C-alpha positions as CSV (number, residue, x, y, z in Angstrom):
1,M,-30.1,-7.7,-4.5
2,T,-32.0,-10.5,-3.1
3,Q,-31.9,-13.8,-5.5
4,A,-33.5,-16.9,-5.6
5,I,-33.1,-20.1,-7.5
6,W,-36.1,-21.5,-9.7
7,K,-36.5,-25.0,-11.7
8,F,-37.6,-25.0,-15.1
9,G,-38.5,-27.9,-17.1
10,P,-38.7,-30.7,-18.2
11,I,-36.4,-30.0,-20.6
12,A,-35.7,-32.3,-24.0
13,G,-33.5,-31.8,-27.4
14,A,-35.3,-28.6,-28.4
15,P,-34.0,-25.3,-27.3
16,V,-36.0,-24.0,-24.7
17,K,-36.4,-20.3,-23.2
18,I,-36.1,-19.9,-19.4
19,M,-36.2,-17.2,-16.6
20,G,-33.1,-16.4,-15.1
21,K,-29.3,-17.3,-15.4
22,P,-29.0,-21.0,-15.8
23,I,-26.5,-22.7,-13.4
24,S,-27.2,-26.4,-13.2
25,V,-29.0,-29.0,-15.0
26,G,-30.3,-32.1,-13.1
27,E,-32.7,-35.1,-13.5
28,Q,-35.5,-35.5,-11.0
29,H,-38.1,-38.4,-11.8
30,G,-36.5,-39.5,-15.1
31,E,-36.7,-36.0,-16.6
32,F,-34.6,-33.0,-17.0
33,Y,-34.7,-29.7,-15.4
34,V,-32.9,-26.4,-15.2
35,W,-32.1,-24.8,-12.2
36,T,-31.6,-20.6,-12.4
37,I,-30.6,-17.7,-10.3
38,V,-33.7,-15.3,-10.4
39,D,-34.9,-11.9,-8.9
40,P,-37.6,-13.2,-6.8
41,T,-39.8,-10.1,-7.6
42,W,-40.7,-11.5,-10.9
43,K,-43.3,-14.2,-9.6
44,D,-45.2,-10.6,-8.7
45,L,-45.4,-9.8,-12.5
46,P,-49.1,-10.2,-13.9
47,N,-47.8,-12.1,-16.9
48,T,-44.0,-12.5,-17.7
49,K,-44.6,-12.7,-21.5
50,E,-45.9,-9.4,-21.5
51,S,-43.2,-8.1,-19.1
52,D,-40.6,-9.4,-21.2
53,E,-38.1,-6.6,-20.6
54,L,-38.7,-6.9,-16.8
55,V,-37.4,-10.5,-17.1
56,E,-33.7,-11.7,-17.7
57,W,-34.1,-14.7,-20.2
58,H,-31.8,-17.4,-21.8
59,T,-32.4,-20.2,-24.1
60,V,-30.7,-23.3,-23.3
61,K,-30.8,-26.9,-24.8
62,L,-29.4,-30.6,-24.2
63,V,-26.7,-31.9,-26.6
64,P,-25.6,-35.4,-26.1
65,T,-21.6,-36.2,-25.5
66,G,-19.9,-35.9,-28.9
67,W,-22.1,-33.6,-30.7
68,D,-20.8,-30.3,-32.4
69,F,-22.6,-27.3,-30.7
70,E,-22.1,-23.7,-30.5
71,G,-23.0,-21.6,-27.3
72,T,-22.0,-21.8,-23.6
73,Y,-21.3,-24.7,-21.8
74,I,-23.3,-24.7,-18.5
75,G,-23.3,-28.1,-16.8
76,T,-23.5,-31.9,-17.5
77,I,-25.8,-34.6,-16.5
78,H,-25.5,-38.5,-16.1
79,T,-28.6,-40.6,-16.6
80,K,-29.1,-44.2,-17.8
81,A,-31.2,-46.0,-20.3
82,S,-30.6,-49.1,-18.7
83,D,-28.3,-50.5,-16.5
84,N,-25.6,-50.9,-19.2
85,N,-25.7,-47.7,-21.1
86,P,-25.6,-44.2,-19.6
87,Y,-26.5,-41.4,-21.7
88,V,-24.7,-38.2,-20.7
89,F,-26.0,-34.8,-21.9
90,H,-24.7,-31.1,-21.3
91,L,-26.6,-27.9,-21.0
92,I,-25.7,-25.3,-23.5
93,E,-26.5,-22.0,-23.8
94,V,-27.5,-20.7,-27.3
95,E,-28.5,-17.6,-29.0
96,P,-32.5,-17.3,-29.0
């Protein structure tokens, strides 16, 4: 099966529904994004919300270090609020 990697976001604290299997989280231009493995034919669907059963959906959220969570850990992102105050968040797949 042919696969592709797509980027979704930006994401913040609230859970977000994304297409494909989440594989990575990162920062670009000060915002957080999730990369997923998808079926590239999804781009040809007329409306993915109406074709829900044809698309693999996952729900993810960012959790700060030290916070309790339920779900599956995907990855970690390091960022800086200032030069001496780094923030570390973890991407968690949660139940929708």
